[in-house]
C-alpha positions, 0 to 999 in steps of 0.5 A, spaced: 821 533 827 817 538 830 811 538 834 805 539 830 798 538 828 797 531 824 791 527 822 790 520 826 786 514 823 783 509 828 784 503 824 779 499 828 773 504 827 776 505 819 771 501 815 776 503 808 770 506 805 775 512 802 771 518 803 776 521 807 781 521 801 779 526 796 778 531 801 785 531 802 788 535 796 795 534 799 794 527 797 796 525 804 791 519 805 790 513 801 787 506 802 792 500 804 789 493 805 782 496 806 784 501 811 785 509 811 792 511 812 796 517 812 801 515 807 806 520 808 806 525 814 810 530 811 804 531 806 799 532 812 798 539 813 793 537 819 787 542 817 783 536 818 778 537 812 778 529 812 775 529 819 768 531 818 767 526 812 768 520 815 762 516 817 765 512 822 769 517 826 775 514 825 779 521 824 782 526 829 787 531 829 793 530 834 799 534 836 805 530 836 812 530 833 812 529 826 816 531 820 815 538 818 809 539 813 813 539 806 809 544 801 814 542 795 813 534 796 805 536 796 806 540 789 810 533 787 805 529 789 799 533 786 803 533 779 804 525 779 797 524 781 793 529 777 787 525 778 787 525 785 783 531 786 775 530 786 772 537 788 767 536 794 759 537 792 754 541 796 749 536 798 743 541 797 745 545 790 750 541 787 755 546 786 762 544 787 768 547 791 771 550 785 764 554 784 763 556 792 766 554 798 764 548 801 764 545 808 764 539 811 759 537 816 754 532 819 747 532 819 742 526 821 748 522 822 751 522 815 757 526 813 756 531 808 758 537 804 755 544 804 756 550 801 756 557 804 750 559 800 746 553 803 749 553 810 744 558 813 738 555 811 741 548 814 742 552 820 736 556 820 731 552 817 
């Protein structure tokens, strides 16, 4: 095992809404017994795209001992669960991440996705 970044989920804060599941294109996060869980640490790349989506602030990235990220396991996971990928959609224009890059952000206490074309207007008004 190596020391690397990996997503940590605070079960006390997690309400099991599942909003964090689809941003994890690797399929590392699942909902079990009403709470989000990293089901296989080798699937988690530690990028943290799920963090900005959590309305409860239950997700963070920590550096610790964890199995190496396994890209071949991710490929197998995606093959076995082809419908698990849901493209994120810009809250403003409705374009999705297959059309334009989108980023997670917080606005007025809510977790949203914004595309790179709408982001400047969001920042500057």
